[in-house]
N, C-alpha and C positions, 0 to 999 in steps of 0.2 A: 523144727518139730513144734508140733501144736500143743500149748500149754493147758488148754482145756481138757477137763476130765473124761475120759473115755468108760463109759458104763455099759453093762448089758442090760438088756430089756429085763425091768423086773419080772421075778418069777412068776409073780401073779398076774401079769399083763394077759388080760383074757381078749376074745375077740378076732376078727378075720384079719387077712392081709388087707391092706388099704392101699388105694392108689388115688395119689393125690396129683391135682393139676391147677395150674393157675385159672383163677375166675375171669370170667369175659363179661364185659357190658350186658349182654342177653340174658345173663344169671341173675341179674339184680330183682327180676320181679320175684323168682324163686327163693332168693333169700329174706325177701320183704314177707312173703306167705310164711316161711317158717318162722320169722320174727311173732307173727301175729299166732301162729299156732302155739308156740311155747308160750307168749302171755297169756293165752285162754289156759292152757294146762297149769301155768303156777297159780293164776288167780282162781282155779277151782280147786286147789289145796291149799293156800294160805292167803294172807293178807297182803303179801308182798306185793309192790306194784313193779315187779323186774318186769323189763321190755313194753310198760304202757305207756311210755311218753309217746310224744310224737314221733312218726316216724322220718328219716333222715335218710330220703332218698339222694340227695346230693354227695353226702357224706358217703354212702355206700358207693356210689359211681367213681368219687374220687379214689375211695381206698381200691377197687377193683382196679382202676386205671394206671394207679401208681404200682400195680402189682403186689399190693399186700395181701389179697383175699386167695385164700385156695377153696377148693372142694374138694372132699373125700369121696371116693369111690368102693364098692367091694369088687367091681370087676371091671378092668382097662375101658370098657366100653359100657358101662352100665350108669345107670342114674346117678345124680349125686345124692349123698345122704348124709354129708354133714360140712360145716364149714368153720373157717376161723380166719381171723386176720391178724397178720405179724407187724407191727409198727416198730420203728426205729427212735422214736421219742417218746418221752413219758410227759404228761401234763405238768405245769406248774402249779397248779392247784390242790394236786394231790402228792406229787413226789418233790423232794427237796433238792436244794441245788446239790448237794454233797450225794443225794442217791442218783440224782440223773448224771453226775460224773461215773458213775460205774457202767461199764459197757453193759447194756441191757437191751434187750427187746420185750414190748409190751402186747399181750395177747389182749384182740379184742371179737365182739361179735362171733364169740365160739358158740355155735348150734348145730344139735343133731336134729334130724327129721325125727318127729314124734313118731313115725313109724317103725324107726329102727332103734329108739331109745333101749337102754339096758344090756347091750351086746359089748361094752366096753370102747365103743368106736371113738365116745368123748376123749377118755384117758388115750388112747392111743395115739389121738390127734394132737393131745395137749404134748405127749411125749416127742413127737416127731417133732412139733412146733421147739421143742427145747433143746432138741438135737439140731435144727436150723440154727438156732441163737446161737448156739456154740460154734456151728460151722462157720459163724459171721463173726465169731470173737466176742461174743457177749458172755456174761458171766452168772447172769440170773436173768429169768424169764419172770415176767411180771403182768397181773392184771388187776382190776378194780371190778369190784361187786357190788350188789345193791346191801345197804346195810339192813334191809329189811327182810333178807333172805337167808335164814341161819340154817336153813335144809342144803342150800347151797354152798354156804360156808363149810359145813360138816365133809359135803362129797369133796371140796379142794382140800381139806386136809387130808382124807382118806387116801386122796391120791398122791401126797406128798407135798403141798403146798403149806406155807408158814403164812401166818397172818400177820404182817407187818406193825398194822395201827388200823384205825378207824378215825377218819378225819370228819369233825363233826360239820354240820350243815351240808353234806354232799349227798345226795340220793344213792350214788354208786362210790361212798366213801371206804367200803371195807377194801385195804390194799392187800393183795397177797404177793408172794413170790416163792420161786423154787430155782434151785441151780441149774444153769444150763449145762448140760452133756452131752458128749457125743454119744451117740447109740446106733452103731453102724448094724447091729444085728436086729434091730425094730424090723416088724413084717409091715413098712410103710415102703412103697415104690413110687416114685416121682415120676410123672408122664410131662415128658418135655420140661424145657427148662423153667425153672421158677426162681425169677429173680425179684426178691424181696428188696423194698427200699432198705437204703445204707444212710 
């Protein structure tokens, strides 16, 4: 019997049914475009340097090839509308040895196509990530965010994330976590096998 908490989908979960599939190398160009569009959107609304650094094409491909990156769709055969990556190790510059000893998954490169923003897709994808993390035996789901993007911090808090601390000297040093929990009633369907790194 699993020791992971089993929770219902939050009552205020909004948005459509999502279909999630593993990303493929051919998706890398789309993900790079979404990153550029998100960076321009943030830059137009704040002084944050979110997603403004050099594009890491090789890292993106490594994450895809490792099985860490997924795409979300609104229809099984529809176009992708969002993405995230789930990694099994936390960076030593951000997370302490004690924190890394706790079973966790690390959310990275979470992006919603700007044309589909504001529909609850990002929150639903994060809930799915927490569900998959729990299914893999993780106790928490973690992420690091830009320290200069308070609007993003407010968004994470509104979705149930807790600020752990801010690491001085790191651009993405705002560390957040949320409990990993099984949520079998989430309106998310996986298309084919999704073998996340372990």
